[in-house]
C-alpha positions as a Markdown table, in Angstrom:
| # | Residue | x | y | z |
|---|---|---|---|---|
| 1 | Met | -18.5 | 11.5 | -4.9 |
| 2 | Ala | -22.0 | 10.5 | -3.8 |
| 3 | Gly | -20.7 | 6.9 | -3.1 |
| 4 | Leu | -17.9 | 8.3 | -0.9 |
| 5 | Ala | -20.2 | 10.6 | 0.9 |
| 6 | Asp | -22.7 | 7.8 | 1.5 |
| 7 | Ala | -19.9 | 5.5 | 2.7 |
| 8 | Thr | -18.9 | 8.0 | 5.3 |
| 9 | Gly | -22.5 | 8.7 | 6.5 |
| 10 | Val | -23.2 | 12.0 | 5.0 |
| 11 | Thr | -25.4 | 13.1 | 2.1 |
| 12 | Thr | -22.8 | 15.3 | 0.5 |
| 13 | Leu | -19.1 | 16.3 | 0.6 |
| 14 | Gly | -19.9 | 19.8 | -0.5 |
| 15 | Asp | -20.2 | 21.6 | -3.8 |
| 16 | Pro | -18.5 | 19.3 | -6.4 |
| 17 | Gln | -16.5 | 21.0 | -9.1 |
| 18 | Asp | -14.7 | 19.2 | -12.0 |
| 19 | Asn | -11.2 | 20.6 | -12.0 |
| 20 | Thr | -9.6 | 17.9 | -14.2 |
| 21 | Asp | -8.0 | 20.5 | -16.5 |
| 22 | Ser | -5.8 | 21.6 | -13.6 |
| 23 | Cys | -4.1 | 18.2 | -13.3 |
| 24 | Ser | -4.4 | 16.9 | -16.9 |
| 25 | Asn | -2.6 | 18.4 | -19.9 |
| 26 | Lys | -5.0 | 16.5 | -22.1 |
| 27 | Ala | -8.1 | 17.9 | -20.4 |
| 28 | Ala | -6.5 | 21.4 | -20.6 |
| 29 | Gly | -6.1 | 21.0 | -24.4 |
| 30 | Lys | -2.3 | 20.4 | -24.3 |
| 31 | Asp | -0.2 | 17.5 | -25.2 |
| 32 | Pro | -1.0 | 14.6 | -22.8 |
| 33 | His | 1.5 | 13.5 | -20.2 |
| 34 | Ala | 1.9 | 10.1 | -18.7 |
| 35 | Asn | 1.2 | 11.4 | -15.2 |
| 36 | Asp | -2.0 | 13.3 | -16.1 |
| 37 | Cys | -4.9 | 12.7 | -13.8 |
| 38 | Ala | -8.0 | 11.0 | -15.3 |
| 39 | Gln | -10.3 | 13.1 | -13.2 |
| 40 | Leu | -10.2 | 15.7 | -10.3 |
| 41 | Ile | -13.3 | 16.5 | -8.4 |
| 42 | Thr | -13.0 | 19.2 | -5.7 |
| 43 | Thr | -15.5 | 19.8 | -2.9 |
| 44 | Asp | -15.6 | 21.8 | 0.2 |
| 45 | Thr | -14.4 | 18.8 | 2.2 |
| 46 | Val | -11.8 | 17.1 | -0.1 |
| 47 | Ser | -10.2 | 17.0 | -3.6 |
| 48 | Val | -10.3 | 13.5 | -5.2 |
| 49 | Tyr | -7.8 | 12.9 | -7.9 |
| 50 | Glu | -8.1 | 9.7 | -10.0 |
| 51 | Phe | -5.2 | 8.3 | -12.0 |
| 52 | Glu | -4.9 | 5.4 | -14.5 |
| 53 | Lys | -2.5 | 3.6 | -12.2 |
| 54 | Ser | -1.5 | 3.6 | -8.5 |
| 55 | Ala | 2.1 | 4.3 | -9.5 |
| 56 | Phe | 1.0 | 7.6 | -11.0 |
| 57 | Ala | -0.9 | 8.5 | -7.9 |
| 58 | Ala | 2.2 | 7.7 | -5.8 |
| 59 | Thr | 4.3 | 10.0 | -8.0 |
| 60 | Trp | 1.7 | 12.7 | -7.7 |
| 61 | Val | 1.7 | 12.5 | -3.9 |
| 62 | Lys | 5.5 | 12.5 | -3.7 |
| 63 | Gly | 5.7 | 15.6 | -5.9 |
| 64 | Met | 2.8 | 17.5 | -4.4 |
| 65 | Ser | 3.9 | 16.8 | -0.9 |
| 66 | Lys | 7.2 | 18.6 | -1.7 |
| 67 | Ala | 5.5 | 21.4 | -3.6 |
| 68 | Ser | 2.7 | 22.0 | -1.1 |
| 69 | Pro | 4.0 | 20.7 | 2.2 |
| 70 | Asp | 1.2 | 22.4 | 4.2 |
| 71 | Ala | -1.5 | 20.3 | 2.4 |
| 72 | Asp | -2.4 | 16.8 | 3.4 |
| 73 | Trp | -2.0 | 14.3 | 0.5 |
| 74 | Arg | -3.3 | 10.7 | 1.0 |
| 75 | Gln | -2.9 | 8.0 | -1.6 |
| 76 | Val | -5.6 | 5.3 | -1.8 |
| 77 | Asp | -4.7 | 2.9 | -4.6 |
| 78 | Arg | -5.0 | 4.9 | -7.9 |
| 79 | Phe | -6.7 | 7.8 | -6.1 |
| 80 | Val | -5.3 | 10.7 | -4.1 |
| 81 | Leu | -7.2 | 12.6 | -1.5 |
| 82 | Ala | -6.0 | 16.2 | -0.9 |
| 83 | Phe | -7.0 | 18.6 | 1.8 |
| 84 | Gly | -5.2 | 21.8 | 0.8 |
| 85 | Ala | -7.9 | 24.3 | -0.1 |
| 86 | Arg | -9.2 | 26.8 | 2.5 |
| 87 | Asp | -12.4 | 25.0 | 3.4 |
| 88 | Gln | -10.7 | 21.6 | 3.2 |
| 89 | Ala | -8.3 | 22.7 | 5.9 |
| 90 | Leu | -11.3 | 22.6 | 8.3 |
| 91 | Thr | -11.8 | 18.9 | 7.6 |
| 92 | Ser | -10.6 | 17.1 | 10.8 |
| 93 | Asp | -7.9 | 14.5 | 10.8 |
| 94 | Glu | -10.4 | 12.0 | 12.0 |
| 95 | Arg | -12.7 | 12.8 | 9.1 |
| 96 | Arg | -9.8 | 12.6 | 6.6 |
| 97 | Thr | -8.9 | 9.2 | 7.9 |
| 98 | Lys | -12.5 | 8.1 | 7.6 |
| 99 | Leu | -12.7 | 9.3 | 4.0 |
| 100 | Ala | -9.5 | 7.5 | 3.1 |
| 101 | Lys | -10.7 | 4.2 | 4.7 |
| 102 | Ala | -14.1 | 4.5 | 3.0 |
| 103 | Leu | -12.5 | 5.1 | -0.4 |
| 104 | Gly | -10.2 | 2.1 | 0.2 |
| 105 | Asp | -13.2 | 0.0 | 0.9 |
| 106 | Leu | -15.0 | 1.2 | -2.3 |
| 107 | Val | -11.9 | 0.5 | -4.4 |
| 108 | Ala | -11.6 | -3.0 | -2.9 |
| 109 | Lys | -15.2 | -3.7 | -3.7 |
| 110 | Asp | -14.7 | -2.8 | -7.3 |
| 111 | Gln | -11.8 | -5.2 | -7.8 |
């Protein structure tokens, strides 16, 4: 999260909380599922989901867009950015786009 914050010119994206158990059966102590997330960090600005493969991220976005149509779901490779929580709704569209681009640049750097 610090790298994403830095890439967008801020020192923090808000109070980070590890909420992986809400998107991963394995993390919640249940039988693992192929579409489990690898990690979910939620901040005041954005929720960042990480999946093992980009196909899993695409499946998540498709399903969540139907289940929560008022939230903004953006796939960036194997990651998903979500802006559905109360404080996240205050994140401007411009800022959301900047976060998605910065994450894409970070992913490309790692490959």
